[in-house]
C-alpha positions in Angstrom: -23.4 -26.2 -1.8 -19.6 -26.1 -2.7 -19.0 -22.5 -4.2 -21.5 -19.7 -4.5 -21.3 -18.6 -7.9 -24.8 -16.7 -7.6 -23.3 -14.4 -5.8 -22.5 -11.7 -8.0 -26.0 -12.0 -9.8 -27.8 -11.6 -6.3 -26.0 -8.4 -5.3 -26.9 -7.0 -9.1 -30.6 -7.8 -8.5 -30.9 -6.3 -5.4 -29.7 -2.9 -7.5 -26.3 -2.7 -5.9 -23.1 -1.8 -7.9 -20.9 -5.0 -8.5 -17.4 -5.5 -9.8 -16.7 -9.0 -10.7 -12.7 -9.4 -9.5 -11.0 -11.6 -12.1 -11.0 -15.2 -11.0 -13.7 -15.0 -8.2 -15.3 -17.9 -9.2 -12.6 -20.2 -8.5 -10.9 -18.1 -5.5 -11.3 -19.7 -2.1 -11.7 -23.5 -1.1 -14.5 -25.5 -2.2 -17.0 -26.3 0.4 -18.7 -23.3 1.5 -22.3 -23.7 2.9 -23.5 -20.4 4.0 -26.3 -20.1 6.7 -25.4 -16.5 7.4 -23.4 -13.2 6.4 -20.8 -12.0 8.6 -19.8 -8.3 8.5 -16.4 -7.0 9.4 -14.3 -3.7 9.1 -10.9 -3.8 7.2 -8.9 -1.1 9.3 -7.7 0.4 6.1 -6.4 3.5 5.7 -8.7 6.9 5.3 -8.6 8.8 2.5 -8.9 6.3 -0.4 -11.9 4.6 -1.6 -10.2 0.7 -1.7 -7.4 0.5 0.3 -7.6 -2.7 1.2 -9.1 -4.5 -1.8 -5.6 -6.1 -2.8 -5.2 -7.4 0.7 -8.4 -8.6 0.6 -7.7 -10.8 -2.5 -4.5 -12.2 -2.1 -4.0 -12.1 1.8 -0.9 -10.9 3.9 1.6 -12.6 5.7 0.9 -14.9 7.8 -2.8 -15.0 6.4 -3.8 -15.9 2.8 -6.3 -15.0 0.7 -9.0 -14.8 0.2 -9.9 -12.5 3.1 -13.4 -12.4 2.1 -16.1 -13.0 -0.3 -17.8 -9.6 -1.2 -15.5 -6.4 -0.3 -17.4 -3.4 0.0 -15.3 0.2 -0.6 -15.9 3.9 0.4 -17.2 3.9 -3.2 -20.5 1.9 -2.4 -19.2 -0.8 -5.0 -19.5 -4.1 -3.9 -16.6 -6.1 -4.9 -17.1 -9.7 -5.3 -13.6 -11.6 -4.7 -14.4 -15.0 -4.0 -16.8 -17.8 -4.0 -15.3 -20.2 -1.6 -14.1 -20.6 1.5 -12.4 -17.2 2.4 -10.2 -16.9 5.6 -12.5 -13.9 7.4 -13.7 -15.4 10.5 -10.6 -17.2 12.6 -10.7 -18.8 15.9 -14.3 -18.3 17.6 -17.7 -19.5 18.2 -19.5 -21.2 18.5 -22.1 -19.3 17.3 -25.8 -20.4 17.4 -25.6 -23.5 14.5 -22.2 -22.7 13.5 -19.8 -25.0 15.0 -16.6 -23.5 16.6 -13.6 -22.2 14.4 -16.2 -23.1 11.5 -17.2 -19.1 10.9 -15.6 -19.2 7.2 -17.3 -22.3 6.1 -20.8 -21.5 7.2 -21.4 -17.5 6.7 -20.8 -15.4 3.6 -17.8 -12.8 4.7 -18.0 -9.2 4.3 -15.3 -6.8 4.5 -16.2 -3.1 4.7 -13.8 -0.5 3.7 -13.5 1.5 7.7 -10.2 2.9 9.6 -11.9 1.2 12.5 -11.7 3.7 15.2 -13.6 6.3 16.1 -11.1 8.6 13.9 -13.8 8.1 10.9 -17.3 8.1 11.1 -19.6 5.5 9.3 -21.1 7.2 6.2 -24.7 6.4 6.2 -24.7 5.3 2.6 -22.1 2.7 3.2 -24.0 0.9 6.2 -26.8 0.7 3.7 -25.2 -0.6 1.0 -23.6 -3.3 4.2 -27.1 -4.0 4.8 -28.6 -4.5 1.1 -26.0 -6.7 0.3 -26.6 -8.7 3.3 -30.5 -8.8 2.8 -29.9 -10.1 -0.7 -27.5 -13.0 0.4 -29.6 -13.7 3.5 -32.5 -13.9 1.3 -30.7 -16.1 -1.4 -29.4 -18.6 1.2 -32.8 -18.2 3.4 -30.8 -17.2 6.6 -32.6 -17.1 9.7 -32.7 -13.4 10.9 -30.2 -13.8 13.7 -27.4 -15.2 11.0 -28.5 -12.2 8.5 -25.9 -10.0 9.7 -23.3 -11.3 12.6 -20.7 -9.3 13.9 -17.0 -10.5 13.7 -16.8 -9.0 17.5 -19.6 -11.2 18.2 -17.9 -14.4 16.4 -14.8 -14.0 18.4 -15.7 -11.1 21.2 -12.5 -11.6 23.3 -10.0 -10.5 20.1 -12.3 -8.7 17.8 -14.3 -5.5 17.6 -15.6 -5.1 14.3 -17.4 -3.8 12.6 -16.6 -0.9 15.2 -19.5 1.1 16.6 -22.2 -0.8 15.1 -25.2 -1.9 17.4 -25.8 -5.2 15.7 -29.4 -5.4 17.1 -30.3 -2.4 15.2 -28.5 -3.3 11.9 -30.1 -7.1 12.0 -33.4 -5.2 12.1 -32.5 -3.1 9.5 -31.9 -6.4 7.4 -35.2 -7.8 8.3 -36.8 -4.9 7.1 -35.1 -5.2 3.9 -35.9 -8.6 3.0 -39.8 -7.6 4.0 -40.0 -5.1 1.6 -39.6 -1.5 3.0 -38.9 1.7 1.4 -36.8 4.5 2.4 -37.1 7.9 2.8 -34.7 11.1 3.8 -36.0 13.9 5.9 -36.0 17.1 4.9 -36.4 19.1 7.9 -36.4 18.8 11.7 -39.0 16.5 12.2 -40.4 13.1 14.7 -41.5 9.6 13.8 -44.9 10.9 15.0 -44.8 13.8 12.4 -43.4 11.1 9.6 -46.5 8.6 10.1 -49.0 11.3 9.8 -47.2 12.6 6.7 -47.1 8.9 4.9 -50.2 8.1 6.1 -49.0 4.6 7.9 -49.3 3.7 11.6 -46.8 4.8 14.1 -46.3 1.3 15.3 -44.7 0.1 11.8 -42.1 3.6 11.7 -41.1 2.6 15.5 -40.4 -0.9 15.1 -38.8 -0.3 11.5 -36.3 2.2 12.9 -35.1 0.9 16.0 -33.3 3.3 19.0 -35.7 6.4 18.0 -38.0 7.5 20.4 -41.7 8.5 18.8 -41.3 12.0 19.6 -37.4 12.4 19.6 -36.3 15.1 17.1 -34.8 13.7 14.3 -32.4 16.2 12.0 -32.3 17.0 8.4 -30.8 14.3 6.1 -31.1 11.3 8.2 -32.6 8.1 6.4 -35.8 6.3 8.0 -37.5 2.9 7.1 -40.9 2.9 6.6 -43.2 0.1 5.4 -44.0 -1.4 1.7 -47.5 0.2 1.6 -45.9 4.1 2.3 -46.6 6.1 -0.5 -43.8 6.9 -2.8 -43.8 10.7 -2.7 -42.1 13.6 -1.6 -43.8 15.6 1.6 -42.5 18.8 3.4 -40.8 16.6 5.8 -39.4 13.4 3.6 -38.6 12.6 -0.1 -38.4 9.1 -1.3 -34.7 8.0 -1.5 -33.9 7.1 -5.2 -33.1 3.7 -6.3 -29.2 2.9 -6.3 -27.6 3.6 -9.3 -27.0 1.5 -12.3 -24.5 -1.8 -11.8 -21.2 -0.6 -12.8 -19.4 -2.6 -15.5 -17.3 -5.6 -14.8 -13.2 -4.6 -14.5 -10.5 -6.5 -13.7 -8.9 -6.9 -10.3 -6.1 -3.9 -10.2 -3.1 -4.0 -10.9 -0.3 -5.0 -8.6 2.8 -3.5 -10.0 4.6 -2.5 -13.5 3.3 -0.2 -16.4 1.0 -1.4 -19.4 3.2 0.5 -22.4 4.4 3.9 -22.3 1.9 6.7 -23.7 2.3 10.2 -24.4 -0.9 10.5 -23.3 -0.6 8.9 -20.0 2.2 11.7 -19.5 -0.5 14.2 -20.0 -3.0 12.4 -17.4 -0.3 12.6 -14.8 0.6 16.3 -15.4 -3.0 16.9 -14.8 -3.3 14.7 -12.1 0.0 16.5 -10.6 -2.0 19.7 -10.5 -4.3 18.0 -7.9 -1.3 17.3 -5.5 -0.8 13.4 -6.7 3.1 13.8 -7.0 3.0 11.1 -9.9 6.1 10.5 -11.9 5.9 11.9 -15.2 6.9 8.6 -17.0 4.2 7.5 -19.2 3.7 4.3 -18.0 0.3 3.5 -16.1 1.5 1.6 -13.2 -0.4 1.2 -9.5 0.6 4.9 -8.7 -1.4 6.8 -11.4 -4.3 4.0 -11.5 -4.9 4.6 -7.5 -4.8 8.6 -8.5 -7.1 8.1 -11.0 -9.6 5.9 -8.9 -9.5 8.4 -6.2 -10.3 11.6 -8.4 -13.2 9.5 -9.6 -14.1 9.0 -5.9 -14.0 12.5 -5.5 -16.1 13.2 -8.2 -19.2 11.1 -7.3 -18.5 9.5 -10.3 -17.4 5.7 -11.4 -14.7 4.5 -9.8 -12.9 2.0 -12.5 -9.1 3.6 -13.2 -9.8 4.8 -16.5 -9.0 7.9 -17.5 -12.0 8.6 -20.1 -13.8 11.7 -21.0 -16.1 11.8 -17.8 -12.9 11.8 -15.5 -11.3 14.0 -17.8 -14.2 16.2 -17.3 -14.0 15.6 -13.6 -10.2 16.5 -13.4 -10.4 20.0 -15.4 -13.1 20.7 -12.6 -11.3 20.2 -10.1 -8.6 21.7 -11.4 -10.5 24.9 -12.2 -12.0 24.7 -8.6 -8.8 24.6 -7.1 -7.6 27.6 -9.0 -11.0 29.3 -8.3 -10.0 28.9 -4.5 -11.9 30.7 -1.7 -13.4 33.2 -3.9 -16.2 31.0 -5.0 -16.6 29.2 -1.4 -20.0 29.4 -0.3 -21.0 28.7 3.3 -24.2 29.2 5.7 -25.0 32.9 5.5 -22.9 34.1 2.1 -24.6 35.7 -0.6 -23.9 37.4 -3.9 -23.4 36.4 -7.1 -21.2 33.5 -6.2 -24.6 32.0 -4.2 -27.0 32.6 -7.3 -24.7 30.3 -9.3 -24.3 27.5 -6.6 -28.3 27.7 -6.6 -28.9 27.6 -10.1 -26.4 24.5 -10.6 -27.9 22.8 -7.5 -31.6 23.0 -9.3 -30.5 21.1 -12.3 -30.1 18.3 -9.8 -34.0 18.8 -9.1 -33.1 20.8 -5.6 -36.1 23.1 -6.4 -34.0 26.2 -4.3 -35.5 30.1 -4.7 -32.3 31.5 -6.9 -32.4 34.6 -4.0 -28.7 34.6 -3.8 -28.9 34.0 -0.1 -26.8 30.7 1.4 -29.8 29.9 3.8 -30.8 26.3 5.7 -32.3 25.1 2.1 -29.3 25.9 0.5 -27.1 24.4 2.5 -28.9 21.3 3.0 -28.9 20.6 -0.5 -25.6 20.9 -0.7 -24.8 18.8 2.2 -26.9 16.1 0.6 -24.4 16.3 -2.3 -21.8 15.7 -0.4 -23.6 12.7 0.8 -24.1 11.4 -2.6 -20.2 11.7 -3.9 -18.8 10.4 -0.3 -16.9 14.0 0.5 -16.8 15.3 3.9 -20.2 16.4 5.3 -19.0 20.1 6.6 -22.1 21.8 4.5 -19.4 24.5 2.6 -19.5 24.2 -1.3 -16.0 24.4 -1.8 -13.7 23.4 -4.5 -14.5 19.6 -4.4 -18.2 19.8 -3.6 -18.7 22.0 -6.7 -16.7 19.6 -9.1 -19.0 16.9 -7.6 -21.9 19.2 -8.2 -20.3 19.9 -12.1 -20.2 16.2 -12.6 -23.0 15.3 -11.4 -25.1 18.0 -13.6 -22.8 16.9 -16.6 -23.5 13.0 -16.4 -26.9 12.9 -14.6 -28.2 8.9 -14.9 -31.6 8.8 -16.0 -33.4 5.0 -15.4 -37.0 5.5 -16.3 -39.6 7.3 -18.2 -41.5 10.7 -16.8 -45.0 11.2 -17.5 -48.0 12.9 -16.4 -48.0 11.3 -12.6 -44.5 10.9 -11.9 -43.1 12.3 -8.8 -39.9 12.5 -7.4 -36.0 14.2 -7.5 -35.7 13.3 -11.1 -39.2 15.4 -11.9 -37.5 18.3 -10.0 -34.9 18.1 -12.0 -36.7 17.7 -15.7 -38.7 21.2 -14.2 -36.1 23.2 -13.4 -34.6 22.6 -17.3 -38.2 23.1 -18.9 -38.8 26.1 -16.8 -42.2 24.4 -15.1 -42.6 25.2 -11.4 -40.3 22.8 -9.4 -42.7 20.8 -7.5 -41.7 16.8 -8.0 -45.0 16.2 -9.5 -45.4 15.6 -13.2 -48.6 17.5 -13.5 -50.1 19.0 -16.8 -48.5 22.3 -16.7 -44.9 20.1 -16.5 -46.6 18.2 -19.7 -47.0 21.5 -21.8 -43.4 22.6 -20.8 -42.0 19.3 -22.0 -44.3 19.7 -25.1 -42.5 23.2 -25.6 -39.1 21.9 -25.0 -39.3 19.2 -27.6 -40.7 21.5 -30.2 -38.1 23.8 -29.8 -35.5 21.0 -30.0 -37.1 19.0 -33.1 -37.8 16.3 -31.0 -41.0 14.0 -30.9 -43.5 15.8 -28.8 -45.3 13.3 -26.7 -44.8 14.9 -23.4 -43.3 12.3 -22.3 -39.3 12.5 -20.9 -37.9 9.3 -22.4 -34.8 8.6 -23.9 -34.5 11.1 -26.8 -35.4 13.9 -24.5 -33.6 12.3 -21.5 -30.7 12.9 -23.8 -31.0 16.3 -25.5 -30.7 17.4 -21.8 -27.7 16.1 -21.8 -28.4 13.1 -19.4 -26.9 9.5 -19.9 -30.1 6.8 -20.5 -29.9 4.0 -19.0 -34.0 3.1 -18.7 
């Protein structure tokens, strides 16, 4: 194996969002013969989705690029940078069968965007993407378990600390579980592994083995990801719900610009003026240079939409929602214990995403739990307060929900709950005969084919995006 030109396809097949950086198939020195995967953090600046991407592609003073094979941004996208040997490992080792100072030749290098200090908590969704990507590559190269997730700090313990704060034994255990075929659930209420095992009908031993560091009766807070064996049923219970598959792959886009404009445009001037209303301080010159592109990508990250740097219709809606939320200010902010019309409005919007809340005008634990879940999905600060950014994210999620499968009698999950909220059925996440009848009524009222199945036509009538 000289170049791993299969890398992007393997990551896509694992359900991850992938961007192929221009020229990646010929980038890096030929001769890569991987037997493992090495994990790094970038030590990049906080507050931006991909601040270290250009450095990972092109290198820096004294260290030529590429600096990794795969770069994983805070936007949860896997950017495929190089197919050959990358300058990511440096002096270190030996590590098992990997010879001294040869980490770049024998491992696929992952750079994960993170500050590398206690100032930034590791988002669970970001670690999850790293684990899934590692499992996919490790399976492709038939890596032994000990090589499926090597920390840079294990390769060079006297000079490196990355990935900061990771328990590598637990991470490799997670990767091993993914390679074996497991299911993942999110806790909905305070619970324990004992209770989850009973709810899912699996053995306690299988759960404890897949969730190292959690004792059987140790309290587990809501919104924690739990790994369960493959035989666990993919159904929602009062204490856990299955985690939906990752969003569909993002289309390939060119590597970010490194300078200069791309031609004057009055439309670009308008975009710059709108972005400046959100505090970006751009020069309104009509040229889409790197600063404008970075602002667009940041806005897209804030709204939880595809981060591609292009100012299209969905990004326009995102910017408008952010501006509207900013103007509304504190008058629409919802926090725990609030009540009134603004809470009713928020609950209706959350129910369009399938949360099944009682619309009672009171911001109790379930409403605030749904707010927290939205913040996780959008990569926002998880402060459990529905402020302007969170509400803009909710608006964008409800405006362009992506549906990837047909729903019919017997289906279950959060997408079924979203359908039930729209058609007026009981919101329980299970597509039964009552939901079937309500879907038929909706199809009749909207002049659609009456089959009781939520397929492409009905999905689009909801205003969702169909990618089945």
